[in-house]
N, C-alpha and C positions, 0 to 999 in steps of 0.2 A: 473560597471562592466570589471573585463579585459575579453579577448578575454578564456582562459584556464576555467577561471568561468563561462564563457557562454556557452561557451559548455556543461558542463556541466550538466548546467541547462538544455538546449533540452533535453539532456542524460536523465534527470532526467521527462520532459514531454513526452518526447515519452515512460515512463515508466507507468509515469499516461494513457499514448491512451488505454498502455495492457488494465491495470487493466478495466478501463470501459470495456472491452471482458468481464475481470468474469462472474457477473449478469447473460451473456444471455451463458459460456458456460460451467455454474453449471445450470444453470436449466435444460442442453440438460444430463447433466449426473444424475441427482440424481435419480434417480434407482439404482446408485452404495451409498451403508452406506461410510456415513461423513470422517471415518479413514480409510478405504475401501481407498475412491478417493480419501486422500490426500494423502495416504501413495504411491500412481501408482503415482498421477501426478506432487510431489516431484522428488519419482524419475525418470519418465523422463526427471525431469530438469533436473538432475544432471550429466546420460549421455546426453543431446542437452550442458550444458552449460561445457565439458570435451567437447567434440569434436568443439563446434566453439572454446574454447581456445587450443587447439592442431594445430584448424588450424590458425588459427593470432599469434598463442608464439612457438609453437612447444612443445614436449614432454622432450627436458630444461627446452624452459619454465615456463613452465606449470612446472617440481618438482621447479621450483627454486623459482616459483611466490607459491607456498603452504606454500612455509618455511616465508613467509615474513614478515605473523602478528604476535600480541605477542598473551599473552595464555586468556591477559585479552579480544580482539576480538574475537575470537573463539568462549570462556563461550557469551560475550554480543548477537553475530548473528548470533545464532545456538538457545538458550534460549529463548531471546526476538521472532525471527519468528515464532519459534517452538507456545512459548508460547501466542500468537496473533495469532495465528488460532485456537488453541484448546479455546481458548476465545471466536470466533468470531460465531464459530459452536457450541460453550456453549450459547454465547446469543441468538441466534438463535430461537435456539429448544425450550428456553424461555420462550422464551420472542415476542409477535409478530412484525413481522420480520422488518417492518418500524417505529417502536420508538427503537428494536436496534437499524437496522440501522442511525438513523439520531443521535445517542448517540455518535456510532463506529467516525461515521462523526464527531467526535470535535479533529481529531488528524490530520487535518487540520490547523488550527486554535492552535490548542494544539502547532504545530511544530515550527509557527511563533512566539509567545510567549516563548514557551522555548529558540528559537536562540536569545533571546532579552537579557533574563533574567541564562543562564546556562554559568559561566564566561569558557574563555576559548578562544571562535569566536570573530571572523572581526563583526560580522553582532548587529548593533545598531536598537533599538525597535523603531517604532516610528508609529505618528498621524496618517499616511498616511499607514501607513503596516495594521494595528488596523482595522483602518474604514474598511481599502478591504477582509483580515476574514472575520472583521462583517458583508460584504453584502454576502463573500462566504457562507459565514456560514443560509445565511437566504434563500441566491437556495435554497439550503441542503434540510433546514423546508419545502421550500416551495414543491419540488417535491415531500417529500417523503405523503404529503398533509396539514401540515398546523396542526394544531390547533385540537383538537378535544377529543373523548375520551378517557382516559386512564388505561388498563386494570393494578390496584393495586394487585391481586393476590401476597402470597407470592412466589411465582414461577416465575409471573414474574419480579418481583422485583432484582431477581438472578438477572434473566436474564439484565436488566437493567444494575446491578449491573457488569454484567460481564462487557459490552459492556461501560462500562465507564474503565471501568482495563483494557480493550482491546485499547482502545482511546490510555489513557498511557501513554500503552506497546509502539504501537510503533512509537508518537511522543518521548517517551521519546530515543529511539529506535538509530533513526535519527537524533535526537542532540550527540548526548552520541558518535556517532556512526562517528559522524563528530569530534570529540574532537577528537577520539580515532585518527583517518586521518593514520589507519592501510595500508597504501602501498599496491597494487594491488585487482581485487576482483577476485583470480583464486578462494583463499579458497570455495570461493561458492560454487563449484561444489563439494566438501563434506559439507559443510552446507547441505547443499541441501539433501544428501543421510543419516546423520547422523539425519534431519528432518526425510526422509522417515523410517529410522528408528526406530523412534519414534511414529511417525505416528503406521505403525505395530508392533509397541508392546500392545499400545491404541487400537487399533484395537483386537487385541486379549485378554484382561485383561478385557475390560465391556464387552466380548463375542458377537459380531457386525459379521452378517454370513454372509460369503463371496456371492460376487452376479458375475457372471462370465460378465461385460459388455455388450451387445448387440454394432453395428456395430453404432449405432448411439452414443452410452457415449464410443466409444472403440472413436471413431474420437476427441469425448469432452474433451478426457482425455491428448492425444497427443494436441491437440490446447492447454487445458490452463497451463502443458506439459516450453514443448513448449515457449508456450509468455505470458501469466500471472504471472505464479507463475516461466517460468526459468526465462527469458533471461528480466523479470521485475527488478526481482530484479538481479540482478547482475547492469542494469543502477542504481538504487535507490540507493544499496550500491556506486558506482562510484559517485552520484549524490551529495549522502548525500554530501560523502569527499569532491571534488570540486567546488560546485554549494552552491550559493547563499540559505540558506535556506527558509530565511523568503521568497525570490518572491515562492522556490520552497511551499510553505507549503499553500500560499492563489492558485498560479493554481494547488494546489490539489482538490479546491473546483470543475475543469474543472469532474470529473473523476464521479458523478450523476447524475448529465443529462446528458453528457459522457453517462451513461451505461444505463438510460430509450432510448433515444434513439435509440439507438443501441437495445434495446429491439424490440420500436415501430418499429424501420424499418425490424427485424424480426417480425415481426406478433408475440411478446408475450407481450404489452402493446400497453394501445389506444395513441392517439397524445390528446392533450390540451392545455389550453392555461396557464396555470400552465407551462409547461415544458415550456413555452420561456415565460416566465414570469426570469420563475429557469435561465435559460440560457441566457438571457439579464443582468442580477442578476450579476452572475457569471462572466464576456465579465466585464460590469463595477468593480469590486474585482479582477479581475487577475491584466486590465491593472491601479487603483487606484495606487496597491502594487509595480507596478513595476514601477510608474510613482513619491512613496515614496520612492526612491529608488533610483534613477536619485534625485531625490530632495534634498534627504542628500548630493549622492556624491558629487553634485558644493556648499553645505557648507563644502566643506572636512569634510564632519565626514562618519563616516567605514557606506557600508549602509547593 
């Protein structure tokens, strides 16, 4: 792993850390309807991204950056980010949240697999990476409660299907974003704004009642827009273009255990041996995936 890809992979790890805060912050803003919250957070994300890029690049740099993406990158990113969230919210409404979340968290495993299967990248799928991803999947399974009774009504099955499409959407987006490799991340400013507009249109179309957020919800929405939905997407855009996708996919399994740990620390969940076991499996899986990359490199093969 060269210095540039290592740095980009670290940026991706930061995005995963921000996403670990998503559940706790979302729980604190649950009084706000789904698409209203989505529109507000992405609007905040657009403003935060604009402010950040203006500070780093200046107005001329931002204007130049906005012109760098080809049309296919604009379409892929906007459609994928909006579709992922729309499917995610639908899945959690239609199916039991634990099972839907588990199915959704197939996306890290799918990233590891797709990064080695879809032509055009430098990643080659290896047995250690697959084994690491499987360990991470086992941790996710433990974390959401393990095997148990599964609701199988028509509504729940629709939710499970939405969650599965959700996983495929995000994993394919991440790999295809790497293949397109459009320069710069400044266009994420406009992408966030477009997603906010689409969410607002959905808010009106399905007849959601507008709710004025209270102080706690307002602070949570601000934190969501700046962190897990703002900075995280810019970081992930950069990481999937320049980082090691297989390793990013394996590291992504840290999101559910970290998310639960944050819920425990904030008093929204109880600690358990299951959490400890899941955390140990995540560490083992990430370490195995990283070892696999280095082992393949020593053999002169791309990892």
